[in-house]
C-alpha positions as CSV (number, residue, x, y, z in Angstrom):
1,X,126.4,139.2,77.0
2,X,126.2,142.0,79.6
3,X,129.0,144.5,79.9
4,X,131.2,144.3,82.9
5,X,132.8,147.8,82.5
6,X,131.1,151.2,82.6
7,X,131.8,151.8,78.9
8,X,129.2,154.6,78.7
9,X,131.1,157.0,81.0
10,X,134.4,156.2,79.5
11,X,133.4,156.6,75.9
12,X,131.4,159.8,76.5
13,X,134.6,161.4,77.9
14,X,136.6,160.3,74.9
15,X,133.9,161.6,72.6
16,X,134.1,164.9,74.4
17,X,137.9,165.2,74.3
18,X,138.2,164.1,70.6
19,X,135.0,165.8,69.5
20,X,134.0,162.8,67.5
21,X,131.5,162.9,64.7
22,X,130.7,159.2,64.8
23,X,129.7,156.7,67.6
24,X,132.7,154.5,68.7
25,X,131.7,151.0,67.7
26,X,131.9,148.0,70.1
27,X,132.7,144.8,68.1
28,X,132.5,141.3,69.4
29,X,133.0,137.9,67.7
30,X,130.5,135.2,68.8
31,X,131.4,131.5,68.9
32,X,127.7,130.5,68.5
33,X,125.3,132.4,66.2
34,X,122.5,131.7,68.7
35,X,124.2,134.3,71.0
36,X,122.8,137.0,68.6
37,X,119.4,136.3,70.1
38,X,120.6,137.5,73.5
39,X,121.7,141.0,72.4
40,X,119.1,143.6,73.2
41,X,117.7,145.8,70.3
42,X,119.7,143.8,67.7
43,X,118.9,144.3,64.0
44,X,119.6,141.6,61.5
45,X,120.2,142.5,57.9
46,X,117.1,142.5,55.7
47,X,119.2,141.8,52.6
48,X,122.7,140.7,51.8
49,X,125.2,143.2,53.2
50,X,128.9,144.1,53.4
51,X,130.9,144.5,56.6
52,X,131.5,148.2,55.9
53,X,127.8,148.7,55.7
54,X,127.2,147.2,59.1
55,X,129.9,149.3,60.6
56,X,128.5,152.4,59.0
57,X,125.0,151.6,60.4
58,X,126.4,151.4,63.9
59,X,128.7,154.5,63.8
60,X,126.2,156.7,61.9
61,X,122.7,155.5,62.9
62,X,123.6,154.2,66.4
63,X,122.1,150.8,65.6
64,X,123.0,147.5,67.2
65,X,123.6,145.0,64.4
66,X,124.6,141.3,64.1
67,X,125.3,138.9,61.3
68,X,126.6,135.4,60.4
69,X,128.3,134.3,57.2
70,X,124.9,133.8,55.4
71,X,124.1,137.5,55.8
72,X,127.0,138.8,53.8
73,X,126.9,139.6,50.1
74,X,129.9,137.4,49.2
75,X,132.8,135.6,51.0
76,X,135.3,138.5,51.2
77,X,133.8,140.0,54.3
78,X,133.0,136.9,56.4
79,X,136.3,135.3,55.4
80,X,138.2,138.3,57.0
81,X,136.1,137.8,60.2
82,X,136.8,134.1,60.2
83,X,133.2,133.2,59.6
84,X,134.1,131.2,56.4
85,X,137.1,130.3,54.3
86,X,138.2,132.1,51.2
87,X,137.4,130.4,47.9
88,X,140.1,129.2,45.6
89,X,139.3,131.9,43.1
90,X,140.4,134.4,45.7
91,X,143.4,132.5,47.0
92,X,144.9,132.1,43.5
93,X,144.7,135.8,42.7
94,X,141.9,135.6,40.2
95,X,139.5,137.8,42.1
96,X,141.9,140.6,42.9
97,X,143.4,140.7,39.3
98,X,140.0,141.6,37.8
99,X,140.2,145.1,39.3
100,X,142.9,145.7,41.8
101,X,146.1,144.2,40.5
102,X,147.9,143.9,37.1
103,X,148.3,140.1,37.2
104,X,147.0,137.1,39.0
105,X,150.4,136.7,40.7
106,X,150.0,140.2,42.2
107,X,146.4,139.3,43.2
108,X,147.7,136.2,44.9
109,X,150.3,138.2,46.8
110,X,147.6,140.7,47.8
111,X,145.2,138.1,49.0
112,X,147.9,136.3,51.0
113,X,148.8,139.6,52.7
114,X,145.3,140.2,54.0
115,X,145.1,139.4,57.8
116,X,142.1,137.3,58.7
117,X,140.7,135.9,62.0
118,X,141.1,132.2,62.0
119,X,138.2,130.4,60.6
120,X,136.2,127.7,62.5
121,X,136.2,129.5,65.8
122,X,133.4,132.0,65.4
123,X,129.9,131.9,63.8
124,X,128.8,135.5,64.1
125,X,129.7,139.1,64.7
126,X,127.8,141.7,66.7
127,X,128.4,145.5,66.8
128,X,126.8,148.3,68.8
129,X,127.6,151.9,69.9
130,X,130.0,151.5,72.9
131,X,128.2,154.4,74.7
132,X,125.2,152.1,75.3
133,X,127.3,149.6,77.3
134,X,126.0,146.8,75.1
135,X,128.4,144.0,75.9
136,X,132.1,143.4,76.7
137,X,133.6,144.0,73.2
138,X,136.7,142.5,71.8
139,X,137.7,145.8,70.3
140,X,136.4,149.3,69.7
141,X,136.4,150.9,66.2
142,X,136.9,154.7,66.1
143,X,136.4,156.8,63.0
144,X,138.0,160.2,63.0
145,X,140.0,162.7,60.9
146,X,143.9,162.6,60.9
147,X,144.3,165.3,63.5
148,X,142.0,163.4,65.9
149,X,143.8,160.1,65.2
150,X,147.1,161.7,66.0
151,X,145.8,162.7,69.3
152,X,144.5,159.2,69.9
153,X,147.9,157.7,69.0
154,X,149.7,160.2,71.3
155,X,147.3,159.1,74.1
156,X,148.0,155.4,73.6
157,X,151.7,156.1,73.7
158,X,151.6,158.4,76.7
159,X,152.4,155.7,79.2
160,X,154.3,152.4,78.6
161,X,155.4,153.9,75.3
162,X,155.9,151.8,72.2
163,X,156.1,152.5,68.5
164,X,152.8,151.8,66.8
165,X,153.1,150.1,63.4
166,X,150.3,150.4,60.9
167,X,149.8,148.6,57.5
168,X,147.8,149.0,54.3
169,X,146.8,146.0,52.2
170,X,144.9,148.3,49.8
171,X,141.4,147.2,49.2
172,X,139.7,145.3,52.1
173,X,140.9,147.8,54.6
174,X,138.6,146.3,57.3
175,X,141.3,143.6,57.6
176,X,143.9,146.3,58.4
177,X,141.8,147.5,61.4
178,X,139.5,144.6,62.6
179,X,141.4,141.4,61.8
180,X,144.9,142.8,62.5
181,X,143.8,144.2,65.9
182,X,142.0,141.0,66.8
183,X,145.1,138.9,65.9
184,X,147.8,141.1,67.4
185,X,146.0,142.6,70.4
186,X,147.4,146.0,69.4
187,X,145.8,149.1,68.1
188,X,145.6,149.1,64.3
189,X,145.0,152.2,62.2
190,X,143.5,151.8,58.7
191,X,142.8,154.0,55.7
192,X,139.2,153.2,54.7
193,X,139.4,151.7,51.2
194,X,137.4,152.4,48.1
195,X,134.8,149.9,49.0
196,X,134.3,151.3,52.5
197,X,133.9,154.8,51.2
198,X,131.5,153.7,48.5
199,X,129.4,151.2,50.5
200,X,130.1,152.2,54.1
201,X,129.9,156.0,53.7
202,X,133.4,156.7,55.0
203,X,134.2,160.3,54.2
204,X,137.3,161.7,52.4
205,X,138.9,162.8,55.7
206,X,138.0,159.6,57.7
207,X,140.5,157.2,59.1
208,X,139.6,154.1,61.2
209,X,141.3,152.6,64.2
210,X,140.6,149.4,66.0
211,X,141.6,149.4,69.6
212,X,141.6,146.3,71.9
213,X,138.9,146.9,74.5
214,X,141.4,146.5,77.4
215,X,143.4,149.5,76.1
216,X,140.5,152.0,76.1
217,X,141.2,153.1,79.6
218,X,144.8,153.6,78.8
219,X,143.8,155.8,75.8
220,X,141.5,157.9,78.0
221,X,144.0,158.4,80.7
222,X,146.7,159.4,78.2
223,X,144.2,161.8,76.5
224,X,143.2,163.4,79.8
225,X,146.9,163.8,80.7
226,X,147.7,165.4,77.4
227,X,144.7,167.7,77.8
228,X,146.1,169.0,81.1
229,X,149.3,169.7,79.3
230,X,147.7,171.7,76.6
231,X,147.5,169.1,73.8
232,X,143.9,169.2,72.7
233,X,141.6,169.0,69.7
234,X,141.0,171.0,67.7
235,X,144.6,172.1,67.4
236,X,145.0,175.8,67.4
237,X,147.1,177.4,64.7
238,X,150.2,179.4,65.7
239,X,150.5,181.0,62.2
240,X,152.8,180.0,59.3
241,X,154.0,183.6,58.8
242,X,154.5,184.7,62.4
243,X,157.2,184.2,65.0
244,X,156.1,180.9,66.6
245,X,158.9,180.9,69.2
246,X,156.6,182.3,72.0
247,X,154.1,179.5,71.3
248,X,156.5,176.7,72.2
249,X,156.7,175.3,75.7
250,X,159.8,176.4,77.7
251,X,161.1,172.9,77.5
252,X,161.7,173.3,73.8
253,X,163.6,176.6,74.1
254,X,165.6,176.6,77.3
255,X,165.5,173.2,78.9
256,X,169.3,173.1,79.5
257,X,169.1,176.4,81.2
258,X,166.2,175.3,83.4
259,X,168.0,172.0,84.4
260,X,171.2,173.9,85.2
261,X,169.3,176.1,87.6
262,X,167.6,173.0,89.1
263,X,171.0,171.5,89.9
264,X,172.1,174.5,91.8
265,X,175.9,174.4,92.6
266,X,176.2,170.6,92.7
267,X,174.6,167.4,91.7
268,X,171.8,166.9,94.2
269,X,169.2,164.2,94.1
270,X,165.9,166.1,93.7
271,X,162.8,164.2,95.0
272,X,159.3,165.5,94.2
273,X,156.8,164.8,97.0
274,X,153.1,164.9,95.9
275,X,149.8,163.2,96.4
276,X,146.1,164.2,96.8
277,X,144.5,166.6,99.2
278,X,144.4,165.2,102.8
279,X,146.6,162.2,101.8
280,X,149.4,163.2,104.2
281,X,152.1,164.8,102.1
282,X,153.0,167.2,104.9
283,X,153.3,164.3,107.4
284,X,155.6,162.4,105.1
285,X,157.7,165.5,104.3
286,X,158.1,166.2,108.0
287,X,159.3,162.6,108.6
288,X,161.8,162.8,105.9
289,X,163.0,166.2,107.2
290,X,163.6,164.5,110.6
291,X,165.8,162.0,108.8
292,X,168.0,164.7,107.4
293,X,166.4,165.4,104.0
294,X,166.0,169.2,103.6
295,X,162.6,170.4,102.4
296,X,161.6,173.0,99.8
297,X,157.8,173.6,100.0
298,X,156.1,175.0,96.9
299,X,153.0,175.8,98.9
300,X,155.0,178.1,101.2
301,X,156.8,179.7,98.3
302,X,153.5,180.3,96.5
303,X,152.2,182.2,99.5
304,X,155.4,184.2,99.9
305,X,155.5,185.4,96.3
306,X,152.1,187.1,96.6
307,X,152.7,188.9,99.9
308,X,152.0,192.6,100.0
309,X,154.6,194.6,98.2
310,X,155.6,191.8,95.7
311,X,155.5,192.3,91.9
312,X,153.3,189.2,91.5
313,X,150.6,190.6,93.8
314,X,150.7,194.0,92.0
315,X,150.2,192.2,88.6
316,X,147.3,190.1,90.0
317,X,145.5,193.2,91.4
318,X,146.1,195.1,88.1
319,X,144.5,192.3,86.1
320,X,141.8,191.0,88.4
321,X,141.0,194.1,90.4
322,X,141.0,195.0,94.1
323,X,138.1,192.6,94.8
324,X,140.7,189.9,95.2
325,X,142.3,191.7,98.1
326,X,141.4,191.4,101.8
327,X,140.9,194.6,103.8
328,X,144.5,194.5,105.1
329,X,145.9,194.3,101.6
330,X,146.7,190.6,101.5
331,X,145.5,188.4,98.7
332,X,142.0,186.9,99.2
333,X,142.8,183.4,98.0
334,X,139.2,182.2,98.2
335,X,137.9,185.1,96.1
336,X,140.6,184.6,93.5
337,X,140.1,180.8,93.3
338,X,136.4,181.4,92.6
339,X,137.3,183.7,89.7
340,X,139.8,181.3,88.0
341,X,138.3,177.9,89.0
342,X,136.2,177.5,85.8
343,X,138.0,179.9,83.5
344,X,141.1,178.2,82.0
345,X,142.4,181.5,80.4
346,X,142.2,183.4,83.6
347,X,143.9,180.6,85.4
348,X,146.7,180.6,82.9
349,X,147.0,184.4,83.3
350,X,147.3,184.0,87.1
351,X,150.0,181.3,86.6
352,X,151.9,183.7,84.3
353,X,152.1,186.1,87.3
354,X,153.0,183.6,90.0
355,X,155.0,180.8,88.4
356,X,158.1,182.7,87.4
357,X,158.8,184.0,90.9
358,X,157.9,180.6,92.4
359,X,160.5,178.9,90.2
360,X,163.1,181.6,90.9
361,X,162.7,181.1,94.6
362,X,162.8,177.3,94.1
363,X,166.1,177.6,92.2
364,X,167.5,180.0,94.9
365,X,166.7,177.5,97.6
366,X,168.3,174.6,95.7
367,X,171.4,176.7,95.2
368,X,171.6,177.6,98.9
369,X,171.3,173.9,99.9
370,X,173.9,172.7,97.4
371,X,176.3,175.3,98.5
372,X,176.5,173.5,101.8
373,X,176.1,170.0,100.4
374,X,176.6,169.6,96.6
375,X,175.3,166.0,96.6
376,X,172.3,166.6,99.0
377,X,169.1,164.7,98.7
378,X,166.5,167.4,98.5
379,X,162.8,166.9,98.9
380,X,160.4,169.3,97.1
381,X,156.8,169.2,98.2
382,X,154.6,170.1,95.1
383,X,150.9,169.4,95.6
384,X,150.1,169.8,91.8
385,X,153.3,168.2,90.6
386,X,151.5,165.8,88.2
387,X,148.9,168.3,87.1
388,X,151.5,170.9,86.3
389,X,153.7,168.4,84.5
390,X,156.8,169.0,86.6
391,X,158.0,165.4,86.9
392,X,160.9,166.2,84.5
393,X,162.5,168.4,87.2
394,X,163.0,165.5,89.6
395,X,165.2,162.4,89.8
396,X,162.4,160.7,91.6
397,X,158.7,161.3,92.4
398,X,157.1,160.1,95.6
399,X,153.3,159.8,95.6
400,X,151.7,159.8,99.1
401,X,148.3,158.1,98.9
402,X,145.3,156.8,100.8
403,X,142.0,155.3,99.6
404,X,139.4,157.7,98.3
405,X,137.1,157.0,101.3
406,X,139.9,157.8,103.8
407,X,140.9,160.8,101.8
408,X,137.3,162.2,102.0
409,X,137.0,161.3,105.7
410,X,140.2,163.2,106.6
411,X,139.3,166.2,104.4
412,X,135.9,166.5,106.1
413,X,137.5,166.3,109.6
414,X,140.2,168.8,108.7
415,X,138.0,171.4,107.1
416,X,134.9,170.9,109.2
417,X,132.7,169.9,106.3
418,X,130.4,166.9,105.5
419,X,131.7,163.8,103.8
420,X,129.5,164.6,100.8
421,X,131.1,168.1,100.5
422,X,134.5,166.5,100.8
423,X,133.7,164.0,98.1
424,X,132.5,166.8,95.8
425,X,135.9,168.6,96.3
426,X,137.8,165.4,95.5
427,X,135.7,164.9,92.3
428,X,137.1,168.3,91.0
429,X,140.7,167.1,91.4
430,X,142.8,164.5,89.7
431,X,142.1,161.2,91.4
432,X,145.0,159.9,93.5
433,X,144.9,156.6,91.6
434,X,145.7,158.5,88.4
435,X,148.8,159.9,90.0
436,X,150.3,156.5,91.1
437,X,151.6,155.6,87.6
438,X,153.9,158.7,87.8
439,X,155.5,157.5,91.0
440,X,159.0,156.3,91.5
441,X,158.1,155.4,95.0
442,X,154.7,155.1,96.7
443,X,153.9,155.8,100.4
444,X,150.7,154.3,101.6
445,X,149.4,156.6,104.4
446,X,146.2,154.7,105.0
447,X,147.1,153.3,108.4
448,X,148.7,154.6,111.6
449,X,151.7,156.9,111.8
450,X,154.0,154.0,112.9
451,X,153.3,152.2,109.7
452,X,154.0,155.3,107.7
453,X,157.2,156.0,109.5
454,X,158.5,152.6,108.6
455,X,157.8,153.3,104.9
456,X,159.5,156.7,105.1
457,X,162.6,155.1,106.7
458,X,162.7,152.6,103.9
459,X,162.2,155.4,101.4
460,X,165.1,157.3,102.9
461,X,167.3,154.3,102.4
462,X,166.1,153.8,98.8
463,X,166.8,157.5,98.0
464,X,170.3,157.0,99.4
465,X,170.9,154.1,97.1
466,X,169.5,156.1,94.2
467,X,171.9,158.9,94.8
468,X,174.8,156.4,95.0
469,X,173.8,155.0,91.6
470,X,173.5,158.4,90.2
471,X,177.1,159.2,91.3
472,X,178.5,156.0,89.9
């Protein structure tokens, strides 16, 4: 029954990003009721209960609970879990017509529409707070308000997008979440029903979502990516009586203008080169340049736009003070990074000074290259391409990667620091494995230069084919 994944670390991060009021609930169906005895700290009901009561005890009291068919008040709950069959008085519509439907025929239709886990396969159910790493769950139940749920849905859709379809059978909403998720293997959002609100203490604003356990990492990765892009909970108000235009990202207002500048004076193939610190981006870019692919280096541009005498440096000094300058008047990058490292607002202010001139110089260099070759393949080295959400600017993204251990070793050697210090630096950055899903092409720079060169040569050929397809 032990957990194989580190659910505690994952769920604590989700709780932090969503600011959840309740414990996310791990739910597992058991084929043999005797397995309940193997679950640490398990509480069995002291009286007949409903499913929504048990869920409420876990998400509100952080209890670990388990039950078999005999523990439930009547057959409705265990039949949804597949722990018993529905009686004929339910199947023929009699039960639902007493309160919830006008006729027995309507009751029969309602009963037939309720998803259930197949009976005969399971004898018990166990639930516990996922944060305690109790066991490998079949699914995770999250209770949250509509705004939090929208963020969760956006997170699940962030990569490998698909439309999420949700249903409402009315009463017995546990079937909408638990049974439907179990049967389909897809996230299922439910509106807690009258019974769950009366007996399970679901509040007016609560919604419930069941998520297959194997999608929880996907949800977290999507949520963290959206957080970096400014999509967070709670959602700040722009104001219903104010001019909200300045609050929209540039992509909403002038995307066509931006993309026109990106294309310069032709139809180039723009290739973003990125990776992690000490992964070898510079090495790969240099190899590509030798193969005739011109390079635009964002790091170099970023240094140029804050040289003495530039408008950007003047704005930085005016805002942050002269303490961010070296004695010779140049920018003290280390001092400035210490100021903005843990202050999101100050970092955004700095970006407002530096990003516009960086992009203008980027556009200028693209134009200069496309004047000579309108269909050039242009590589653009951007260390924070993923973090700054710049993938949309490029026709392809190349992620240069190594293992975390090799990355730390190279960083320690390069900067003359210990492995432990290098590892701490890497912990503060987006892990290289989280960047790989954004890649059109991957270059593994783990081994010797000869191996990397062969990959870069193959990459050059692949980019040529991509350009040809683009022209077709």
